[in-house]
C-alpha positions in Angstrom: 11.5 3.9 -26.2 8.7 2.5 -24.0 7.6 4.4 -20.9 5.3 2.5 -18.6 3.5 3.6 -15.4 1.6 1.7 -12.7 -0.1 3.2 -9.7 0.7 2.2 -6.1 -2.0 1.1 -3.7 -3.4 1.5 -0.2 -5.0 -1.7 1.3 -8.1 -1.0 3.2 -9.5 -4.4 4.2 -8.7 -8.1 4.0 -5.0 -7.8 3.5 -3.0 -11.0 4.2 -5.9 -13.2 3.1 -4.4 -12.9 -0.4 -1.3 -14.9 0.8 -1.0 -18.2 -1.1 -1.4 -20.5 2.0 -4.7 -18.9 2.9 -6.1 -18.1 -0.5 -5.6 -21.7 -1.8 -7.4 -23.3 1.3 -10.0 -20.8 2.2 -10.2 -18.1 -0.6 -9.2 -14.6 0.3 -10.9 -11.2 -0.1 -9.4 -7.7 -0.1 -10.8 -4.2 -0.6 -8.2 -1.6 -1.7 -7.6 1.3 -4.0 -4.9 2.5 -6.3 -3.5 6.0 -5.6 -1.8 8.8 -7.4 1.7 7.7 -6.6 3.2 5.3 -9.1 6.1 3.2 -10.3 7.7 4.1 -13.7 9.9 2.1 -16.1 11.6 3.3 -19.3 12.9 0.7 -21.8 15.3 1.1 -24.7 17.2 -1.3 -27.0 20.7 -2.1 -25.9 23.6 -0.1 -27.5 26.4 -2.5 -26.7 24.9 -6.0 -26.4 24.6 -5.9 -22.6 21.8 -5.5 -20.2 21.8 -2.2 -18.3 19.5 -1.6 -15.3 19.2 1.6 -13.4 17.2 1.1 -10.2 17.3 2.2 -6.5 20.2 4.6 -7.2 22.4 1.9 -8.7 23.5 1.0 -12.2 24.0 -2.6 -13.1 25.3 -4.2 -16.3 25.4 -7.8 -17.4 26.1 -9.7 -20.5 23.7 -12.5 -19.7 20.1 -12.3 -18.2 20.9 -14.8 -15.5 23.7 -12.6 -14.2 21.4 -9.7 -13.4 21.1 -9.2 -9.6 17.9 -7.2 -9.5 15.3 -9.9 -8.8 12.3 -8.3 -10.3 14.0 -7.1 -13.5 15.6 -10.5 -14.0 12.5 -12.5 -13.5 10.3 -10.1 -15.5 12.7 -10.5 -18.4 12.7 -14.3 -18.0 8.9 -14.5 -17.8 8.5 -12.6 -21.1 11.3 -14.5 -22.9 13.9 -16.8 -21.3 16.2 -15.7 -24.1 15.3 -12.0 -24.0 17.8 -9.9 -25.9 19.7 -7.3 -24.0 17.8 -4.0 -23.2 18.3 -0.9 -21.1 15.8 -0.5 -18.3 15.4 2.3 -15.7 13.0 2.0 -12.8 11.7 4.9 -10.7 9.1 4.9 -7.9 7.5 8.0 -6.4 8.2 6.7 -2.9 11.0 4.8 -1.3 10.8 1.0 -1.7 10.0 -1.4 1.0 7.7 1.1 2.6 4.3 -0.6 2.5 2.5 0.9 -0.5 2.9 -2.1 -2.8 6.0 -0.9 -4.6 7.4 -4.3 -5.6 4.0 -5.4 -7.0 3.7 -2.1 -9.0 7.3 -2.3 -10.2 6.8 -5.9 -11.4 3.7 -5.0 -13.3 5.4 -2.0 -14.9 8.4 -4.0 -16.0 6.2 -6.6 -17.6 4.0 -4.0 -19.3 7.1 -2.2 -20.7 8.6 -5.5 -21.9 5.5 -6.7 -23.5 4.8 -3.4 -25.2 8.3 -3.5 -26.5 7.3 -6.7 -28.3 4.1 -5.1 -29.7 1.8 -6.8 -27.2 -1.0 -5.1 -25.3 -2.0 -7.3 -22.4 -4.9 -6.1 -20.1 -4.7 -5.6 -16.4 -5.9 -9.0 -15.5 -3.1 -10.7 -17.5 -0.4 -8.4 -16.3 -1.5 -8.9 -12.7 -1.5 -12.7 -13.0 1.9 -12.7 -14.6 3.4 -10.3 -12.0 1.8 -12.3 -9.1 3.3 -15.5 -10.4 6.7 -13.9 -10.3 6.3 -12.6 -6.7 4.4 -15.6 -5.2 5.8 -18.6 -7.1 9.2 -17.6 -8.6 10.4 -15.5 -5.7 8.8 -17.8 -3.1 6.3 -15.6 -1.3 7.8 -12.2 -1.4 4.2 -11.0 -1.6 0.7 -12.2 -1.9 -1.6 -12.1 -5.0 -3.1 -8.7 -4.1 -0.6 -6.0 -5.0 0.1 -6.9 -8.7 -3.6 -7.4 -9.4 -5.0 -4.2 -7.9 -2.1 -2.1 -9.3 -2.4 -3.6 -12.8 -6.2 -3.1 -12.9 -6.6 0.2 -11.0 -9.5 1.6 -9.0 -11.3 1.0 -5.7 -11.7 -2.7 -6.0 -12.9 -5.8 -4.2 -10.7 -8.7 -5.2 -11.5 -12.4 -4.4 -8.8 -15.0 -4.5 -9.2 -18.7 -5.2 -5.5 -19.4 -5.1 -4.0 -17.6 -8.0 -7.4 -17.2 -9.7 -8.6 -13.7 -9.0 -12.0 -12.0 -9.6 -12.3 -8.3 -9.4 -15.1 -5.9 -9.2 -15.3 -2.2 -8.5 -16.7 -1.2 -5.1 -20.0 0.5 -6.0 -20.2 4.0 -4.5 -22.3 7.0 -5.3 -20.1 9.9 -6.4 -20.8 12.0 -3.3 -20.0 9.0 -1.0 -16.8 8.3 -2.9 -15.8 12.0 -2.6 -16.6 12.0 1.2 -14.6 8.8 1.7 -11.6 10.1 -0.3 -11.8 13.4 1.6 -11.7 11.6 4.9 -8.3 10.0 4.2 -4.8 11.2 5.2 -1.5 9.6 4.6 1.7 10.2 6.5 5.3 8.9 5.9 7.5 7.9 8.8 10.5 7.2 6.6 10.8 3.7 7.9 11.7 0.8 5.5 11.5 -2.9 6.1 11.4 -6.0 3.9 8.1 -7.8 3.6 9.3 -11.3 3.2 10.7 -11.9 6.7 7.4 -10.8 8.2 5.4 -13.0 5.9 7.8 -15.9 6.5 7.2 -15.6 10.2 3.4 -15.5 9.7 3.6 -18.6 7.4 5.6 -20.5 10.1 2.7 -19.9 12.6 0.0 -20.2 10.0 -2.4 -22.5 11.8 -2.5 -20.3 14.9 -3.1 -17.3 12.7 -6.1 -18.7 11.0 -8.8 -17.3 13.4 -7.5 -13.7 12.8 -7.1 -14.2 9.1 -10.8 -15.4 9.0 -11.8 -12.2 10.9 -9.8 -10.1 8.4 -11.7 -11.6 5.5 -15.0 -11.0 7.2 -14.0 -7.5 7.9 -13.3 -6.9 4.1 -16.9 -7.9 3.4 -18.1 -5.5 6.1 -16.0 -2.7 4.7 -17.4 -3.1 1.2 -20.9 -3.0 2.5 -20.1 0.2 4.5 -18.6 1.9 1.5 -21.4 1.0 -0.8 -23.9 2.3 1.8 -22.0 5.5 2.2 -21.5 4.7 6.0 -18.3 6.6 6.6 -18.2 6.0 10.3 -18.5 2.2 9.8 -15.9 2.3 7.0 -13.5 4.1 9.3 -14.1 1.5 12.1 -13.3 -1.3 9.6 -10.1 0.4 8.5 -9.0 0.8 12.1 -10.1 -2.7 13.2 -7.9 -4.2 10.5 -4.9 -2.6 12.2 -6.0 -4.1 15.6 -6.4 -7.5 14.0 -3.0 -7.4 12.2 -1.3 -6.6 15.5 -2.6 -10.0 16.9 -0.8 -11.9 14.1 2.6 -13.6 14.3 4.9 -11.5 12.1 6.5 -8.0 12.2 3.3 -5.9 12.6 3.7 -4.0 15.8 6.4 -2.4 18.0 6.6 0.6 20.3 6.5 3.1 17.4 3.3 1.5 16.0 1.6 1.5 19.4 2.5 5.1 20.0 1.4 6.4 16.6 -1.9 4.4 16.5 -2.7 5.5 20.1 -2.3 9.2 19.2 -4.5 8.8 16.2 -7.2 6.9 18.1 -7.2 9.6 20.8 -8.6 12.0 18.1 -11.4 9.7 17.2 -9.9 8.8 13.8 -8.9 5.3 12.6 -5.3 4.4 11.8 -3.8 1.7 9.7 -0.2 0.9 8.7 -0.5 -0.6 5.2 1.3 -3.8 4.1 2.5 -7.1 5.4 5.0 -5.6 7.9 5.6 -2.5 9.9 4.9 0.0 7.2 6.7 3.3 6.6 3.3 4.9 6.1 0.3 5.6 8.3 -3.2 5.8 6.7 -5.8 7.6 8.7 -9.6 7.8 8.1 -11.2 10.8 9.7 -15.0 10.2 9.6 -15.9 13.3 11.6 -13.4 15.8 10.3 -10.6 15.2 12.7 -8.0 16.1 10.0 -6.4 19.0 11.9 -6.3 17.1 15.2 -4.6 14.2 13.4 -2.1 16.4 11.8 -1.2 17.9 15.1 -1.0 14.5 16.7 1.4 13.3 14.0 3.3 16.5 13.6 6.7 14.8 13.4 5.6 12.7 10.3 5.5 14.0 6.8 2.0 14.3 5.2 1.8 12.9 1.7 -1.0 14.1 -0.7 -3.4 11.2 -1.2 -5.7 10.8 -4.2 -7.6 7.6 -5.1 -7.4 6.7 -8.8 -9.3 4.6 -11.2 -6.8 3.7 -14.0 -4.3 0.8 -13.9 -1.0 0.2 -15.7 -0.4 2.2 -18.8 2.4 2.6 -21.4 3.5 5.1 -24.0 5.7 4.3 -27.0 7.9 7.2 -28.1 
């Protein structure tokens, strides 16, 4: 049996510049970090010559790979081997899917890692990220950008630069005390909302030219955020995180509604900086508290559920049992 695990992520700066339409023409840049929450996959040989998939509370069986309805499972199997023999796969995620923490990217990476480990292969994070991104961006036609698979597969607090599908990664250089202060400034809350990313990204793509000035500003903001983090300038880092949310709300797409306006206004009233992660209206609210506003933010968002948040360094892993 193969057990694979891949961390989820929080995007901090530059998100949406990793989309194919932008990254190919202009080159994108993101700053983001993996977190303690994760996607998990277990893989076993088939007992009866059929594929069996347990995911999202449902059990699916099929005699042929092409008959599998779970897009990510089917395309991961096909990517590894178009004639992949039947196996049993189970997928779990520490949070609900379609919530804005990069679950589909992490699940795709985890599936590929488990399947390749089952074949005796040991691909590194860069290879896994590229294969998973190809599935999401090319095969599934823009269900995501290049970002999520690459940061989740590699792990860490990373700056990623995108030249189309070619991705360069480097760790954001921070002194230990600055990293600890930044991590300690962050809070994460769940609203329980779920939404598909692709409709929002499709709307953005259909108005791409008019979105370009904001996307250029988002890329510049990612560079500014990296400089602030490396300098240990927590106040400026918080401003960058909050400014990303303001910029996203100016884009065509599903990025703002009355709920978003209400939640972000309440956070800003405390002096903290809010951001709803992902390429849609996220089910999570990330808050940076540069001046210790934690209790005030918790009081302001008392109807939401606080989720323990820990930044991590490691990427996708597997264990053969």
